[in-house]
N, C-alpha and C positions, 0 to 999 in steps of 0.2 A: 716566437715564447719558444724558450729551451728546454727541453723534459731531461732532466736528470736520472740516469733510471740505476746510478752507483748505488749499492746498499752498504751504511754501516756497520748495522747492530739488527738483530733482528730478536725482539722482545714477547716471551713463550710465556702466557699466564697459566699457572698450576695449578692443581686442586686445592692446593694449599695457603694461594694468595699470591706465592713470589714471584718475581720475572725472573726471567732469566736471558741474559743477552747469547746470541751465538757468534762467537766473536770469528768464525772462520768464516761466516760471510764476507766479511770487512779484509778479511787474508787474502782470498781467490775471489776473481771477477766472477765466476762460473755459478751454475747456479747452487745452492746449501744445499747441503746433506740433511735429511729430515733427521730427524731429534729423535730418540727411541724413547715411545713412550707410551703408556698402559692404558687400553682402553676400555673401559666397561660401556655394558651398554644396557638399559631397561626394557623392563618386560616391553614398554610400549613399542620399542624399537623393529621388534619382530610383528607384532599387531598392524605399526606402518610398512611392514614389509608385504605383509599377506594382502593388506589393503590396495597395495600399487599392484603386487600381480595381477589381483580380479579384475582393478580397474587395467590395464594395461592388455590383459587377455578379451577382455569385454569391448563391444563392439562401440565404442561413442560416440565414435562417428559413421553414418552413414555414408559409404565413400559417393555410393552410386546417383544417391543426390546430389552431395558433390557437384558432381559432374554434370546434372542433370544441368543444376544451376546456373554453373559456370559455362555450360553451353547456351542455355538461357538470354545470359547476358552476353557471350557474340553474340548469337543471334541479335540483338535489340528485342526480344520480345519479353524480358525477365520485368515486371510489374510491382509495386511495390502496395500491398494495403494497408492504406494508412489508415482506414479504422484498427485494424487489426494489431497495429504496431502501438498505435494511440491507446488501446485496453492493456495490452501487456506495461505497457511504460505506467501507466498510474497503476496497476496492480503490484508490480515492482515496489514502487514509492508507500502503496500503504503498506504492504511489506513491512518495509524499513520502518516505517514510525512506528508499524507493531512491534517491532524487535527493538526500537529505541523506548519503547516507553516499557517495558518490560526488563531494561538492563537499568531502569531510573528507580523501578520500584522495587 
């Protein structure tokens, strides 16, 4: 299978549902120049950025624990607690069923 990477035109939807074709992309084989567009971000975007910063700075993963588990796997002494896995799986299924019921009501 041969993949053709040439671009003949690019359509960019604008806010007023019109489309523009970037004809310069068809004329030059190089990368297309970015179109000048105005971008307006809602207040939700700043909230999202704040959350992203918060999560990026928080210790979501315990690197020491990860290394400990890696070493246990390498040494062949890592065991899986099947009962705990089954309990948490059942808990997750119950939560999914409950949230599904709440959405349908």
